[in-house]
N, C-alpha and C positions, 0 to 999 in steps of 0.2 A: 463349728466354730468358724466366723470369719477370720482374713489374716489381719493377724494384730497390728501389721506394719503398714496398712493400706495409707495412713494419714503421715508416715514418716518420710522424709525426702529422700530424693532418688538416691542419692549416694550411699545412704544409710540402707537401702532397699536393696543394693546389690553386694552388701559384705557380706561375709560368712556368717555372722550372727544373725542375719535375717534369713539365709538360706537353712540355718538350723532351725528357727522356730518355725517358719514356713512348714518344714516337712514334718517335725514332732509336737508342735506346740500344741495343738487340739488332743493330742494322746497324752501329752503331759498333764494338761489342766483336768482332760477326763479323770485319769487316775487319782489327780487331788482330790478331785470333788466326791468320789467314791469312798477315799480314805476318810475326809473330813465329815461326811454324811454318815459314814458307819461309826463313827467317834460318837457323834451326835445321838445317834440310834441307841447304841451301847449304853450311854449315859443316862438315857431316857428311861430305857426298860430297866436299868439296875437301881434307878431312884423309885421307881414305883413297885409295889408289893404284888410279884406275878401271880401268887397264889389267890389273891383277890379277884374272884370271877365275875366283875360288875358287870351290869349293860354297857358301859362304856369301853370296855375292854372288849367285851366280845364284838362290839361294832368295830372297834379298831381293827382287831384281830379279822375279821370279815372282809373290810375295806383292804386291809393288805393283803389278804389271799386274791381278791380281784386284781390288784395292782400288780403283783409278783406273777400271778399266773397271765396278765394281761387279757384275761376273760371280757373285762367290761372296764376299760380305764376310764370312761365317762363316768360311770356310774361309782366309781372308784374316788375321782375326785370331788364329787360331790359330795360322798360321805365323810370323805377327809376334812373338806371344807365344815361341814356339820360339826363334826368332833371337835375341829381346831378352835371353835366358837367358844369352846369350856374353857375351865380355869386349872386343870389338873394336868400331871406329868403327858397324859395322853394328846391332850391338845396343843402342846408342844410339838411332840413328836408329829402329829397329825400335819401341823401347820409345814413341818420339812416334808413331808411326804406329798402335801398338797403342791408345795412350789417345786419339788422334783418332777411331776406329773406335767404340771405348766411348762417347764423346761423342756421335758421330753416332747411335748407337743407343739415343741415351737414358739409357745406364747411367753416369750422371754421377758417382755415388760412385765407381764402380770408374775412371774414366776421372781422376779427383781423386787417387785413391791411387796410380794408375800415375805421374802427373807427380810427385806427392810423393816417389815413390821413386827417380825419376830426381833429383831435387832435393838429396836427401839421401844418395845413394849415394857411399859412398868412392872417390875418384878420379874422377869426374864433373866434365870440364870446368866452369871458371867460368862460360862464356857458357850452356852447356848447361842448368847448373843454374839460372840467372837465367831462361833461357827457360820450364823447366818450372814454376818459381814464379810466373810471370806467368801463363802457362794455368791453373795450377790456382788463382790467384785469381780470375782473370776468370771463371771457371766457380763462384766462391762469394760474387761480390760483392754480390748480391742477398740473401742468407740466410746466410751463412757468419757465425762468429765475427768480428766486426769487430776487437777487440783482438788476437786471433791475427794476422789477414790483414794488419794495420798492422805488426805486428812482423816479419813476413815481407818486405812491400814496403818498408819506411822504409830498409834497407841500400841496396837497389836505386836509391833515390831520391837517394843521396846524390851529390855531385858527383865527376865523371869516369866514373860508372858508364854501361855503354852503353845499358842500357835506361831510363835515367834518366825521361825523359818519360812514359813509358808507366806506369810504376810511381807517377811523381807523380799523373796523371791518375786512376789507380786509388783513390789516396789521396784525393783531391779526392771522389770518388763516395762512398767511405766515410763521409766527413766529411758530406757531405750525409743520408747514412742515419742520422747522429747529431745531423741537425736543428743540427749545427755551420755554419752558413752563413758566418761571418766564415773560419773556416779555411779552407774550400771556395772562398771567393773569391781568398783570399790564394795559394792553390795554383795556381787557376785563371790568376791575374794572372802569377805567377811562369813559367808555360808560356806564356802570350802574350807576355810580352817577352823569350822566351828565342830569340835568333835561331838557337841550333842546334838546336832543337827542330823535328821533321818539321813540313811546312806545315799537314797536316790536324789534329795535335794542337792547334797554335798557332790554327788557325780555329776548332777547337771551343770551346778555353778560352775566347776573346773571346765567342764565341755566349752561352757559359755565363756570363761576367760580365755581360753584358747581361742575361740572364735571372734574375740572382741581385740585381740592384738594386732596392732596395726602391719 
C-alpha cells in the first residue's frame, strides 16, 4: 500500500506519527483486512446450510480451492464472478472473494467497485455491507476522497455498531491526512480508553497518542 501521508504537509510528514505509519501502516491495514474478511466469510458460511451439497456450493468450493492453492487465480476469479451474479449466501461470499483476488492482482479500482457494489446492493445484510464498506475504505485510505470516505465511515463509527473501532481508527487516519492532529488525537484517545475495542486497536491507538504528542 502506498504511503498514506504522501499528500500531507511536509511538517506532518516529518513528525513521529508519520514515521510510525510509514513503517507499520501497510501491515496494520493488511491484518485488519484479513480479520474483517474472515468475519464475513464465517458469517456467510454459518448463514448457509453446509449440509446442502448443491451445484452452487460445489462450484464455490471448487473456486475456493483454486484461489487458496493459487493454482489458477484467473479461473478462480472468473468462477467467483459467475457465482456472485446469483442471489443466495454464496453469491455474497463469492463477491468478497472476487474483490479480494482483484486487490491481490493490484486491480484496486475494480476491487473497490466490487466492494462498493456489495455495500450498496439492495437486500445486502447489514454486517456484509459494513464489511464491504470498510474494505473499500481501507484500500482508499491513502488517496481516496477524504470527505466521501468520512461520510461512509462515520455511520459505522457510531455507538453500538459492530465495526465501530475499525471505522474510528480509519477516521483518525483520515484526520491525519487532513493535518487535523487534534481530531486524530481525540479519536485515538477514545479508542485507547474503550475497553470493548479489540486489544490490537487499543494498543495502536495508545502508540499513536504518544507519537502525536507535541
